[in-house]
N, C-alpha and C positions, 0 to 999 in steps of 0.2 A: 502492500500500500504505500502511497506519495506521501512524503514530509512535508512539513508547512516551512518556512523560511527559519522559524525560529526553532523548529524542533530539528532542523538539519544543522543549525549551530551550535545547538545546544550538546547533539551527538559526537559534531565533529571537535567541539572546543572540549569535550571530556576525554576522548580517543587521542586527541594530539597531546594532553596531558597525562596519557598512561593511566587515565581512570576508567578502565575497562568496565572493573567494579568498583560500586560507587554507595553511599548510603543515601536514606533519603533524606537528610540533614543536607548533606553536601548539594542535592538538587534545589533544597528549598535556597540555601545559599546563593546557588546561581539564578534562579528564577525571581528572587526577593520575596516570594510571598509562599506560604503554605498552601493556600488554594490554587495557585497556578502550578506549584511543583506537583501537587495530588494529582489534578486534571491532564497534566503534561505526560506525567509517568504513566497514568492508565491507558492514555492513548497511544502511547508507544508500545506498551505491553500489547495491546488489542492488534497493534497493526504489524509486531511481529519482531520488533527493532530491539527489545528489551525483553530479557529473562527476567523474572523475579524471582530469586534465589529464596529469599525468607524473607520474615517482615523487616522492613528497613532498608534492604539490601537488593540492590540491581547489578544487570550485567548486561554491557553492550554486545549483543551477538555480532560478532565479525562479519563483515560484509564480504570478504571473500572467501569465507570458508561454508559459513553456516554452522547450527551447533555441534550436528555430528562429527565435525572433526575437532572442534572444541574439546569435546568430553572424552575425545580419544587421545590427544596430544596435548591439551593445554589445562586438564584437570589440575595440574600444579597449581599454575595461577589462581586457579579457583579457590582451592584449599587454602590459599596463603591469605585470602580476603575473608575467611568467613568467620574468623576470632582474632582478638588483638588483647595479648600478645599470643602468636601462635606459630609453629613451625612446621613444616612437610617433615616427617619423622618415621621411624623405623622401617617396616616394608619399600614405603613408598620412599624413603631416602633412599633406603637401598637399590632401588630401580633407578631413581634421579641419578645415583653416582654410578650407575652401569657396573655396580658390584654384584647383580643379579639379573639373570636372564626371565625370570619369570615375574609375570606380570600382576601384581596383587589384584584380589577383586574388590577392595576396602582400600580408601585412600585414607593414611592416619595423619594426624595432625595432633601436633604435641602443645600443649598449652598449661598456664598456672590456673586458668579458669576451669568451670562445670559448665558442659554445655552435651545437649542429647546427641546422637546420632541421626543424620538428615541425610535424605536422598533427594539428589537435582539430576531432574531426566535421567533417571534410572541408575546414577553413580553414587553410591554411600561413602559419606564423609564421617569417620569417627575420629572423636575427640579425646584424647588421652590426657589425663589432668596429671600433672606432678608439681610437688614443693618447688618453691622459688631457687630451692639452692640445685636444684637438678636441671633447672633452665638455663643450659649455659651452650657454647660452642654453636650458635645461630648465625648462619651467614647469609647473604642476598645474593641470588644470582638472577639472571632474565632468561626467559623463555619469547623468542621473537619479538624482544625489546619489552618485554612486560616483566616487572619485578616478581619474584618469588623470596618468600623465606624458608628455609631447609636450614635441619642438621646438618654440618659439615662433616666430611667423611670419617673424622675421629670419633666426633659425638654417634654418629650413626651407629659405630661398632659398639659404642660403651651402651647405647640404648639397646643395641640387638642381644647383647649380653646380657643385660638386666631383664629383659623382656622375649626372650625366644618366641614366645607365643605370637607376638606382634610383628615378627619378623622372619616369618617361615619357617622358624624351628632352628636347634642348634645345628643341623647341617648346614642349612643356607648361611648360617654365620660363617662356619667352617671354610664353605666354598668363598664367601666375600672376603674375608681375611686373606686367603691364598690368592684369589684373583686381582687383589688391590693392594699386594705385599709392596710394590716398588712406588704405590702413589699414595699411602698412607705416611702421615709423619709421625713417627713411632715415639719422637721424644715427646710431641703435643699428646698423642694418646698417652703416654705414660703420665703426665702433668694432668690430664682429664681422671685417670683413676683414681690418683691421689686427691684430686678437687672431689671428686664421687664420694670419697671414703673409702674404696679398695671393697670390701664384703664380697659378694657373689660374682660380682663382674670380673673382680681380680684373680676368682677361681677359674672363673671361665675362660677368661681371655689367655690366661696363664696355662693351662691348661692346653688350649688351643694351639698354642706358640710352641709349647714343649710336643707334644703328640704329633703335628703336622712337620715338627722340623724346620719351622719358618725361621730362615738365618737372619734377624732384625738386630740392629745396631745393640752393640753390649747386651746381649741377649741373657748371658748368665747372670749378670748383673740386676737385669729387670725381674726375670722369673722368683730369682731370690727375694727381691724385696716385695713382689707380688704376694708371694706365700707369705709374707710377714704381715701383712696388710687385710688377710682374708677374715671374714667373719666365722663366728664360732659355728660350730656343729657341722652336721653334713649335709649339704645341698645336693640337689638332683642335677646333672648336668642338663637333662632335657627336662622342665617342668610338664608336671600333667603325663609323662610316660610310666610312672610306679616305680614303687622302692623295689629295683631288681638291679641286679648286676653288681660287679665288684667295685670295693671303696677305693680311691686312693686318697692314702690319707695326707700325703704332703698338700695337696688341694683340698682336701676336704670334700670330694666330691664322690656321689655315686652315679657310676657309669653306667647309666640305664639306657644308654644308647651307643654302642661303640661306634666311635671314629675310627680305630684302625682297620675296619675292613671296608672304609670307603676309599675310593681311588683320588683322593686329595692330596698325595703326596707331590713334594716338587719335583720334577722332571732332573 
């Protein structure tokens, strides 16, 4: 459907400034009137130029692509605009950094706030709430000149070790660590483990580095340090896989999913 001159100016102005996803208040600021904003947004939604994501949040549908391409390729952009603070994380971040070939069926967003999962055009977005102290390692990248917030490579490994259930499982983490061996900043990762407080992530990351024979810098020193900051008690290597398998006491881990039998060894 055709656009009025004012509607065209509104869409082009917001698109030019990178506001492909914007709030109702931003529209009110533009139109200088809540009535004008409400009416204009309603017309643009009916005409198919805007998608109402949820109450008070809208997205400009790309002129060159249409919604189908957006959902398949730019859901990262959408995820980054659904909550603030928030960042693409867990399995979604593994996918963004090409640390997995698997495409998750849910887009995971880490945040310090609480928000129920939502579905937009058949795409599900799940919000994972963490304490302020665990919300770090966030970076900004661009997809087709649109900014997204995502956990950096090292924080993505940390989060995946903390919540394998949200990251494709411990075998997915093992594959990610091996495939990104040379792109990870292992000194930064070491600092992140300390910042996190060690615990179960030190157990799982340390065990995988050791078992996969990953030749990381200062390997023996790091392994010894990580062993010293593990949490008390025996933790499962793979959460939810049952209390089976041998216990590796130096890592305080029950190996309920054997890594040695997998083909992850370095060439």
